[in-house]
C-alpha positions as a Markdown table, in Angstrom:
| # | Residue | x | y | z |
|---|---|---|---|---|
| 1 | Met | -151.8 | 112.5 | -201.2 |
| 2 | Ala | -153.6 | 115.9 | -201.4 |
| 3 | Arg | -156.8 | 114.4 | -200.1 |
| 4 | Leu | -154.9 | 112.6 | -197.4 |
| 5 | Ser | -153.1 | 115.7 | -196.3 |
| 6 | Glu | -156.5 | 117.4 | -195.8 |
| 7 | Ser | -158.6 | 114.5 | -194.4 |
| 8 | Ile | -156.2 | 113.3 | -191.7 |
| 9 | Pro | -155.7 | 116.8 | -190.1 |
| 10 | Arg | -159.5 | 117.4 | -190.4 |
| 11 | Ala | -160.1 | 114.1 | -188.5 |
| 12 | Ile | -157.6 | 114.9 | -185.9 |
| 13 | Ser | -159.3 | 118.3 | -185.4 |
| 14 | Ala | -162.6 | 116.6 | -185.0 |
| 15 | Val | -161.2 | 114.4 | -182.2 |
| 16 | Asp | -159.6 | 117.5 | -180.7 |
| 17 | Arg | -163.0 | 119.2 | -180.5 |
| 18 | Gln | -164.4 | 116.2 | -178.6 |
| 19 | Val | -161.5 | 116.1 | -176.3 |
| 20 | Val | -161.9 | 119.8 | -175.5 |
| 21 | Arg | -165.6 | 119.3 | -174.9 |
| 22 | Phe | -164.8 | 116.4 | -172.5 |
| 23 | Ser | -162.3 | 118.6 | -170.7 |
| 24 | Gln | -164.9 | 121.4 | -170.5 |
| 25 | Leu | -167.4 | 118.9 | -169.0 |
| 26 | Leu | -164.8 | 117.8 | -166.4 |
| 27 | Leu | -164.1 | 121.5 | -165.6 |
| 28 | Ala | -167.8 | 122.0 | -165.0 |
| 29 | Met | -167.8 | 119.0 | -162.7 |
| 30 | Met | -165.0 | 120.5 | -160.8 |
| 31 | Val | -167.0 | 123.7 | -160.4 |
| 32 | Val | -170.1 | 121.8 | -159.2 |
| 33 | Val | -168.1 | 119.8 | -156.7 |
| 34 | Thr | -166.6 | 123.0 | -155.3 |
| 35 | Phe | -170.0 | 124.7 | -155.3 |
| 36 | Leu | -171.6 | 121.8 | -153.4 |
| 37 | Ser | -168.8 | 121.7 | -151.0 |
| 38 | Val | -169.1 | 125.4 | -150.2 |
| 39 | Val | -172.9 | 125.2 | -149.8 |
| 40 | Gly | -172.6 | 122.1 | -147.6 |
| 41 | Arg | -169.9 | 123.7 | -145.5 |
| 42 | Thr | -171.8 | 127.0 | -145.1 |
| 43 | Phe | -175.3 | 125.7 | -144.5 |
| 44 | Phe | -174.8 | 122.2 | -143.2 |
| 45 | Ser | -171.4 | 122.3 | -141.6 |
| 46 | Gln | -170.5 | 119.4 | -143.8 |
| 47 | Ala | -168.3 | 119.6 | -147.0 |
| 48 | Val | -168.3 | 117.1 | -149.8 |
| 49 | Pro | -165.9 | 114.3 | -148.8 |
| 50 | Asp | -162.7 | 114.4 | -150.7 |
| 51 | Asp | -163.7 | 117.6 | -152.5 |
| 52 | Leu | -160.2 | 118.9 | -152.9 |
| 53 | Leu | -158.9 | 115.5 | -154.0 |
| 54 | Ile | -161.7 | 115.2 | -156.6 |
| 55 | Ser | -160.9 | 118.7 | -157.9 |
| 56 | Glu | -157.2 | 117.9 | -158.1 |
| 57 | Met | -157.9 | 114.7 | -160.1 |
| 58 | Leu | -160.2 | 116.6 | -162.4 |
| 59 | Met | -157.6 | 119.3 | -162.8 |
| 60 | Val | -155.2 | 116.7 | -164.3 |
| 61 | Ala | -157.7 | 116.1 | -167.1 |
| 62 | Val | -158.3 | 119.8 | -167.6 |
| 63 | Val | -154.6 | 120.4 | -168.1 |
| 64 | Phe | -153.4 | 117.4 | -170.0 |
| 65 | Leu | -156.2 | 116.4 | -172.3 |
| 66 | Pro | -156.4 | 119.6 | -174.4 |
| 67 | Met | -152.6 | 119.8 | -175.1 |
| 68 | Gly | -153.1 | 118.4 | -178.6 |
| 69 | Tyr | -155.7 | 121.1 | -179.4 |
| 70 | Leu | -153.4 | 123.8 | -178.0 |
| 71 | Gln | -150.7 | 122.4 | -180.3 |
| 72 | Ser | -153.0 | 122.9 | -183.3 |
| 73 | Leu | -153.5 | 126.5 | -182.4 |
| 74 | Gly | -149.8 | 127.1 | -181.9 |
| 75 | Gly | -150.7 | 128.1 | -178.3 |
| 76 | His | -147.7 | 126.6 | -176.5 |
| 77 | Leu | -145.1 | 128.9 | -175.2 |
| 78 | Glu | -142.6 | 130.1 | -177.8 |
| 79 | Val | -139.7 | 132.4 | -177.5 |
| 80 | Thr | -139.1 | 133.8 | -180.9 |
| 81 | Val | -137.0 | 136.9 | -180.3 |
| 82 | Ile | -134.2 | 135.6 | -182.6 |
| 83 | Thr | -136.0 | 133.3 | -184.9 |
| 84 | Asp | -138.5 | 135.9 | -186.1 |
| 85 | His | -135.6 | 137.6 | -187.9 |
| 86 | Leu | -134.5 | 134.4 | -189.7 |
| 87 | Pro | -135.7 | 133.4 | -193.2 |
| 88 | Glu | -139.0 | 131.5 | -193.4 |
| 89 | Lys | -137.2 | 128.3 | -194.6 |
| 90 | Val | -134.9 | 128.4 | -191.5 |
| 91 | Gln | -137.9 | 129.0 | -189.3 |
| 92 | Ser | -139.8 | 126.1 | -190.8 |
| 93 | Ala | -136.7 | 123.8 | -190.3 |
| 94 | Leu | -136.5 | 124.9 | -186.7 |
| 95 | Val | -140.2 | 124.2 | -186.2 |
| 96 | Thr | -139.6 | 120.7 | -187.7 |
| 97 | Val | -136.7 | 120.1 | -185.3 |
| 98 | Gly | -138.8 | 121.3 | -182.4 |
| 99 | Leu | -141.6 | 118.9 | -183.4 |
| 100 | Val | -139.2 | 115.9 | -183.7 |
| 101 | Leu | -137.7 | 116.7 | -180.3 |
| 102 | Gly | -141.3 | 117.2 | -178.9 |
| 103 | Val | -142.4 | 113.8 | -180.1 |
| 104 | Val | -139.3 | 112.1 | -178.7 |
| 105 | Phe | -139.4 | 113.9 | -175.3 |
| 106 | Phe | -143.2 | 113.8 | -174.8 |
| 107 | Gly | -143.3 | 110.3 | -176.2 |
| 108 | Leu | -140.9 | 109.2 | -173.5 |
| 109 | Met | -143.1 | 111.1 | -170.9 |
| 110 | Thr | -146.1 | 109.3 | -172.3 |
| 111 | Trp | -144.5 | 105.9 | -171.8 |
| 112 | Leu | -143.2 | 106.6 | -168.3 |
| 113 | Ser | -146.5 | 108.1 | -167.1 |
| 114 | Ala | -148.4 | 105.2 | -168.6 |
| 115 | Arg | -146.2 | 102.8 | -166.7 |
| 116 | Met | -146.9 | 104.7 | -163.5 |
| 117 | Ala | -150.7 | 104.7 | -164.2 |
| 118 | Trp | -150.5 | 100.9 | -164.8 |
| 119 | Glu | -148.6 | 100.3 | -161.6 |
| 120 | Ser | -151.1 | 102.4 | -159.7 |
| 121 | Trp | -154.0 | 100.3 | -161.1 |
| 122 | Glu | -152.1 | 97.0 | -160.7 |
| 123 | Phe | -151.3 | 97.6 | -157.0 |
| 124 | Gly | -154.7 | 99.3 | -156.2 |
| 125 | Val | -153.1 | 102.5 | -155.0 |
| 126 | Ile | -155.5 | 104.7 | -153.0 |
| 127 | Ala | -155.2 | 108.5 | -153.1 |
| 128 | Tyr | -153.4 | 109.9 | -150.1 |
| 129 | Ala | -155.7 | 110.9 | -147.3 |
| 130 | Ser | -158.8 | 109.9 | -149.3 |
| 131 | Ala | -161.9 | 109.5 | -147.1 |
| 132 | Leu | -163.7 | 107.7 | -149.9 |
| 133 | Asp | -160.7 | 105.5 | -150.8 |
| 134 | Leu | -160.5 | 106.9 | -154.3 |
| 135 | Pro | -158.1 | 105.1 | -156.5 |
| 136 | Glu | -155.2 | 107.1 | -158.1 |
| 137 | Trp | -155.1 | 105.3 | -161.5 |
| 138 | Pro | -157.9 | 107.2 | -163.3 |
| 139 | Ala | -156.2 | 110.6 | -162.8 |
| 140 | Lys | -152.8 | 109.0 | -163.6 |
| 141 | Ala | -154.2 | 107.4 | -166.7 |
| 142 | Leu | -155.3 | 110.8 | -168.1 |
| 143 | Ile | -151.7 | 112.1 | -168.2 |
| 144 | Pro | -150.4 | 109.6 | -170.8 |
| 145 | Leu | -153.7 | 109.9 | -172.8 |
| 146 | Gly | -153.2 | 113.7 | -173.1 |
| 147 | Leu | -149.5 | 113.4 | -173.8 |
| 148 | Ala | -150.1 | 110.7 | -176.4 |
| 149 | Trp | -152.7 | 112.7 | -178.2 |
| 150 | Trp | -150.3 | 115.7 | -178.2 |
| 151 | Cys | -147.7 | 113.4 | -179.8 |
| 152 | Val | -150.2 | 112.4 | -182.4 |
| 153 | Arg | -150.9 | 116.0 | -183.2 |
| 154 | Met | -147.1 | 116.8 | -183.5 |
| 155 | Leu | -146.7 | 113.8 | -185.8 |
| 156 | Val | -149.5 | 115.0 | -188.0 |
| 157 | Gln | -147.8 | 118.4 | -188.2 |
| 158 | Leu | -144.5 | 116.7 | -189.1 |
| 159 | Val | -146.0 | 114.6 | -191.9 |
| 160 | Phe | -148.4 | 117.4 | -193.1 |
| 161 | Pro | -146.6 | 120.7 | -192.6 |
| 162 | Ser | -149.7 | 122.5 | -194.0 |
| 163 | Ser | -151.5 | 121.5 | -190.8 |
| 164 | Arg | -149.1 | 123.6 | -188.7 |
| 165 | Pro | -150.6 | 126.9 | -187.4 |
| 166 | Gly | -149.6 | 130.0 | -189.2 |
| 167 | His | -146.9 | 132.1 | -187.6 |
| 168 | Thr | -146.6 | 135.8 | -187.4 |
| 169 | Ser | -144.1 | 137.7 | -185.3 |
| 170 | Glu | -145.3 | 139.3 | -182.1 |
| 171 | Phe | -144.4 | 142.7 | -183.6 |
| 172 | Asp | -146.7 | 142.0 | -186.6 |
| 173 | Gln | -149.4 | 140.8 | -184.3 |
| 174 | Ala | -149.2 | 143.9 | -182.2 |
| 175 | Leu | -149.4 | 146.1 | -185.3 |
| 176 | Asp | -152.5 | 144.1 | -186.5 |
| 177 | Glu | -154.2 | 144.4 | -183.1 |
| 178 | Thr | -153.6 | 148.2 | -182.9 |
| 179 | Asn | -154.4 | 148.9 | -186.6 |
| 180 | Gly | -150.8 | 150.1 | -187.2 |
| 181 | Tyr | -150.8 | 152.7 | -184.4 |
């Protein structure tokens, strides 16, 4: 079990790195589309068709795909004003409850958003006001992919608590960052 508790989180982290790289690539594409559109509008009086729509669709990937990675860092918003003063075992139990609720809630969101993406593909829905008749389903499909990967990360943290990010109070972090001053 010890080997499994190390190899599964390590494999998940390897996938996380690739997902983040893919998100970074899509962010770079978003920058290139914006740059080309500005250059085209400035020098040729012609913007890239659907530049805003393409950027919006790429933004979905930039936001949703790295959520699992952010979970691995403990980077999601936490309000710990009260829980920082509780014993570590109680804090750990609360994190476990939060992970269970997160898997249930975001699992449901994954299912619902996947259904919406499927319906968009099935009916051939075209993005609103698209000059190039861009389909909506690719952007909609990225939402359940990102949410599902986030759920996988939370499940791994439930099964292997050692894969959870370390937690220090904000007060302790502030002291560390200021060298105790």
